[in-house]
Steps between C-alpha positions, in 0.01 A plus 500: 500500500346840451160466664361826359606408148354151536168643620489729196582210267230279648249785488565534129458125453164472676374810319603337172310184596182696568532687172563174312188348660283787374643460149429126517131563568467511879230729637711560812821366650747531781857378534739455790869442531631340817861551596700280730857474628626306800809352662486249783750298700425199719742341746502200729749410771734778403515419129326655203244262352381720213527845348225595259453802282215571260387787284222538247216699353168345396206660325135405472222635280128484570261581214124548486294434187141581583428299813774251427842511664834325450845539648850406390836522675852510361848639557551873466689451173201344320360661186201720604312452173523121506401486866202729442376306196513175696312652796225647281460172312461318832246754626280460194446130576471541879164481679333827588548637850272795582707605801840538333640832380732783592439698815292816455727782385373740767627264774861486378782644707572859402841510670744226595569524873854449632464242778875469570511140380839512326832488685809547284727324751726258313565176689767271355491121498789507751296716737201268462720203582641665812149590614377143454802362685446743788135396534594133505780553752267687735243221477753225564627690804165460678532219760301196390531560126660194342501560126430751227226483243673776305503879494463745218509860389365666188470833321296590196253727334176474311284740314196538281424714195136529388354661187136496389321594181304770682812694579643383831877453522675442830786311660650436841801317639558334834799341668500200732761377747480188713677291764398164647619217721370147554635281781452163669501403866502155656604163363340209315123480529509788748626752247314826453539769233417871498600820322496876495525751217482867409396653167486875433494742205789698654827337602542710815162378631601132506535324833866423564637163397596430862148574628341276236733213588448541873120506464505189280712319759281604792185400313622150425642430846171579671334232283710215644337207682139585416202330657150434377212689654171347604203520266255770596395861459780752538573870462762541228754781470651531153856627474516790245674277247201264506244777549603641162357183350166569671508849348568339164191280534292810569649670193407200287145501633445865402660470157250616238587221259416239765179681584399509132575126466307435825802325650526719811326430830453879539342554157164613643631699797573850364406763757462241775699412812754239389757542778510618859466873563871500594598421141577764238674393179670754275645475151740775391662486154679836543679416826848652493766225464224239526570143400207496255479871422436621146415845359241341271351155459520263204240707314641848569284595801649659810310323775447676831521368855184309591351379827410157367353402836419772753428398859397162369273624218586403141527814282672399175601221265839504325402597145659507157302637205362164383412378851332833577291492182387147574382615842344821369759715678798723417861387532688628804845469344586151624567344157823298516685410184605136468656451161241623253197465730360731768325384815415669830746480788585667827800734529636594844235322705500526878283385787540812711652480846296473817570656839631202699856374474560136402642440849183636660282277284705193591494591871121517487469131408490221758569251222551548129705416193752743350532396135830565322446281192210352304512257212269311268241633258189466715329830416177497296439850368145411388375390842764659726591169662850521653711202611879521512782305656676717757793530736598758757513551875249415772368780718451416867396759760593784267847370415650334193612159621589190296498453121205324336495316167297246300163659572222638280306821560157543342208740478320699234652826375161670536506423873873567532468853362214577742708381798826667392692734733804686358807583708703820474810363321418570134805508270406657166815373326305225326265510203246321720548607860338407829571537869479207738140370495297332771214279381293347776332163500674303223498122490833329562549137398793340680549203727 
């Protein structure tokens, strides 16, 4: 596949869609083409379970007729004129939406930044298989591991081409490589399962297969023979893997679409203290080699790094054009394309690191609960109520002791953010990143 030639072909196709929409009677239009190609291999107990390969290009067209909007999606080979006529006909019978429309032309990206998102390394299916087998073998070699849940490796690319009727044309391409391992420890009703994985835009940045397998094995073994903890109030330390979920809840609460719909518990808190003074949250779409980096958003705007929360004070919502107009604001380049629709979203979001190491935070606690997994859907984004099943390790006199399972931790996210203390171990290699987090005074329901 010639990636440069494909980008040029798709650019011509989306430009043709926009031109066809204008001829069909649209007042304005934009079109995107989304590219995708991937190969993955999964293994279990030394044998290949599946090898999958996919490749495709899809296009979508969004048209505006007055204050009415409609969108259609199709394969890249579809007839532009027919697609445009159908979209315009749909728009004419759609309800009016005063907030829809293209982004203001003066906000569009003038240059397309190179964020080093594309790695040309070619990884064969045989190499993916060997990597998956190596991860599984390393996991099974950890004493106490009794079975494999499967391991995998993948390589692929994705890209986006955007053209608008007010003159913007841009495209970018990103690669993605991954490795994972899932393993089991124990027997019968005492079995436990855990995993580890690595995903990066550049192949050389991946964690080694052996390291992934070893970490998965060590994680699952330390979960064996868990106990219940007593019901009460407890200081909770969230492992970074779980803390990223807390960061995700914060991102959802400051999403402009949720604020406009009044479905966020922070909807009236702009400019106010919403987290402890130790908390600063950044969002950086132009991070080099970032997991969620992009030179422009789904509407053609090159968003800049923002301090979403600075020393606990809420500074910004995530805004697309429509969400911003509904709130009487200006988009900040956080419009994410999903098919033919655009909605606000975070990019490379991070709760910034604190000064204390995770070990120091744990040593400071006489008793506490180190959470390594949460489950269940007990988060109400309208009220902030938080209640999740959890498992992890008990903290006693500053040390991680025995595993704990079958408990529930509860609080309200508004209170949790205000009592949050970040550790120093931030790893930015995730689209939503967080260091270890200490949250004091949560309710634990156990025995």
